[in-house]
N, C-alpha and C positions, 0 to 999 in steps of 0.2 A: 505495499499498500504507499503509495508516494504521500511525502509531506505536504500541506500547503492548503487551499479555502477549504477543499473537499473532505471531508474527514468522517461521513458518514453518507447513509443513502440521501438521495437529492432531496428531498422531502422532507428532511431534516436539516436542509442546510442553511446557514444563515442568509439573511433577506439580500446581504450586500453579494453575495455569491450568484445570485440571480438577478439578471435583468432582462424587461420585457424587451419581444422581439416584434416585428409587424405585424399591427392586428392582433396583439395579443396570442397570436396561434404558436407562437414558439418563444422559451426564453433562453437566453444568453445565461451558460453555463461556464465556470473559471476555476480550474483546478492545478496544480503545478506537478511537473513531471520529479521523477525520482533525483533530475540532475538541474533543477531548480528554474525549469522553463514553464512560463505561462501559458498555459493550452486552452483553447477557445471549444466551445461546443453547443450546440443547438438542438434544444430539446423540446419537443413536441408531446400534445398529449399529459395526461398525469401517472407518475409512478403508481397509483394509486386505482388506474384503469382495469388490473385484472384481467389482463390481456398477453399474453408472450409479447416482450421487449423486440424490436428492433435498431438493430447497429448498423450505422451505413457509412461505408467507408470510400473515401473518394478517390479518384487517379489524381498521377505524379503530381500535376500545378493545382490541383482541384480544392475545392473544401465543403465543406455542410449544406454550403446553400443549393450547392446542386441537386441536392433530393428535395427541396422545397414543395417542390408539387406534389411526389409521392408518397412524402412524411406528414404534409397535410392529408391526404386521404386515408392513409393508415389509422392517424389521428384522432380524425374527427369521423370515423365509420359508424354508423348509424347504430348497427347490432355488436360489432367490435371495436371501440377504440380501445388505442393501444400507446404505449408510450415510443416514442421513436428519438435515437440518441444520433446525432451527425455528427461529425467531428470535423475541423479543422486540425489538420497535422500539424508539427511544429514547422515555422515557417511557411506557411499557409493560411491565406484569411485573417482572421482576430488574434491566431496563433502566435507567441514570441519567434521572433526568429533565431535561429541557433550561430551561434558564434564561431564555431569549428561547424564547417558544411559536413565533415566527413560524417557526422551524425544524421541529417537528412541518409539515414539507411534503413532497408526494411526491418535489420533487426531489433533495431532502436523503436521503429516506430510500432511495432510488433507489440514490443513491452509498454508504450505508453496506451494502446489502445486496452489492454490489459487492465493497467490503474486508473482511466476512468473508468472504464464499468465498475471496477471494485467502489470507486467514488462515487458512481451513483448507483450501487446497490445493485447491481445487476449481474447475476448468477449464471444466467441462460438465455439465449437469444437468437433468431435469424438475423443473419448477417447478410446485407447487399454488400457487394464490394465489387466496385468499379475499377476496372484495369488495376493499377499497383494494388487496391483495396480489394480486390476480389485475391491477389497471391497473398497479401496478409490473412485474409482469411481463412484461406488454405492453410499456411503457416498455425494458426491459431488449432487447428487439426493435430498438430506434432506435441503443442505446448501445453493445449489447457482443454481439449475435446471438451472434457465435461461442460464447456460454455455455450455448448453449439447445439441448438436443434434441428437447423435446416440454413441453406446457404444458398442465395443467386449469385452467381458469376457473373457479371456485367462483361461482354465483351472480353474475355480472358477466359486461358484454360490452358491446356498441356503443353501446347506449341505458341509464341509470339513470332511475329511475321518480321521479319529484319527490315523491309520494307517499310511497313507503319512504324517501326524504332526509328529508321533513318530519317520517316518524317519528322516524326515527334523532335528528335534531337536539335533537328535542324533549325528550332524554334524556338526549342527550353530558352529563356536568357538571351535571347537574342531579338527579340522584339523591339520592332520602333517605337516610339511614345507619338500616341496619338495626340492630335492637339485637341478633341472633342469626341463623344462617343460616336458621330456620325463617321471619323475618319478608325476609330475603333472598331466598328462592325466591318468597314472596307477592309479593316485587315485583318481581321477573321475570316471574313470571306475569300479574300486571298488564299488563304491556310485550308477552309475547312469545305467551301461552296459543292465544291466536286463529289465530296461524300455525304453532305447534308443539303440532301435535295427539295423536303419537301418544308422547309421551316418557311415562317411569313415573314415580314418585315420585323413585325413585334416578337416574335422570337427570335431573330439575330442581336436586335435591341436587348432584350431581354440575355442572352448571351454574352453581347458586351457588356452590359452592367455587371454581370458576374465574373465577365474576366481581367475587370482593370477597377482600379480605384482610383480616387480623388487624393492626393497629395499636395502640400505646399509647391511642388515642382510643375503639376499638371497628374494625368493621368498615368498609369504605370500599372505592370501586371498584378495581382492581386499575390502574391509569392514574392520569396526570395528569389533571384534570379541565380544566386549560386547553385541551385537543383541542378543547374545543368551539369557541373561535376558527378553528380549520381551516376549520370549518362556515359561519363569518358572512359569508363572502363569497359567498353563493348564494342568490339572488334566486330563492326559489320561486315567484316571482310568474309568473316567466318558464319558457320551457324550457329543461331544462338542455343544456349543449354537449354536443353527440353525441360518441363515443370511436370512430366507425368508423375512423378515419386510422390510430390504435393498433394496433385489431384488426387492421387490414387490413396490420400489419407482420407479425403472423405466421402469414402465407401461406405460407412455406416450411417451417413446422414442423406437426407433428400437434396437432391439440388434443382435450380434451374438454370439452366445455361441462357443467357441472352446476346445473339448474336447483333450488331445492326449490319444491314443487307450490304451497305454499302462499304463493310470496315476492310480496313488494310494490313491491321494488327493481328484479327483474329479470322480463321480462314473456316470456311462451311465445312471444310474435311476434317478440323482438328475439332469441331463441334461434334461433326456425325462421330469420331474417334472417341467421344467423349459420352456419348449416349450410348456407345457399344460397350465401354470398359464398365460401364456404373450401372449398378440394378435400378436406380432410380433417379438418374437423371432424364429431364425434360428437356428440350430444346426449343426454343422460341427466336423467332427473327421479325426483327424491329423494320417494317420498309422505308425506304428512303431516307435511311440516318447510316451513318459511318461510326470510325470509333471514338468516345465512344458514347451508345445511345444514350438518350438524356432521360429518358425513364419517367417522360412529363407528358404523353398524349394518353388519353382515356383508356385505348386498348392494352396498352404493356400495363398499367396500372392496375387494370383488373386483373390481369395475369399474374402478376404478383401478389396479389391481394388475395387471389385466390389459393395460390400457391401457401403464401402464410397460415392460412385457412387450414388447408391439408395437412401442414406440420402441425398446426394446435389441437387438432384432432383426429392425430393419430391414424392419419391416412398411410401413409410409408413408414409405418411401423415392423414391416418385415424388412424394411433395409438395414 
């Protein structure tokens, strides 16, 4: 258990640790990592809701705001409202940046996830892991399997495609500074429009406002640009190491594999192999989206909600 603001279940936290979010749909919750960083989290719903909690883990440069739509839907469900925790890893969103960029490491973030769960009083949950968050979810099966009831893997699996990683590596920490959000939208479209073909103008505006933050010096990406150092170790001239051993660690838990139809990081072949290897891995494809699906459209939210209800009801118990 990390020392810091949070020393018990979230419903017992001092009020100073909780701050109201947009329209009171969520609250900001801060706690301190084992090495002293202040970590921010978004809490949706009530810890007293009585239904299985959900923990949302974002991609490499992303943060908890990415899950706003699905977290809102799950926490306000008419018959099964539940608490949803959406984390900002260190160096992302409202969490403190690390003075040592070497700590932007999955192993460190894996420990942070466990500490935040302890601070929130979450003993078991369904995990929704996007990209890097999916790798962390798989890692939990090795270090803390008892906390897992089910996992949604969003555009990540046993094989990471080098083409997609190369694209991500080309822009992390290297984006130009936009003058305003109109220019921010243009930057994002240059990077991602060929992969996200069905987003409306309003969707792109939301995407931009979740990707950039306002600073005294103007708009800037909402993450520590030194995150790029975590990608430097990958030699894209060689095949990337497979993650099958980590995925196989989830064989005892139900899995929903989500893939963006236009993803260049997670292939249809890899998703098919996952369903072959795992007795209860269901595949779902989000049309018109790439890496990684936004989990904001009604059909995808319904699919994830149904999966979580199935986990809660023991539909996958034989796994």
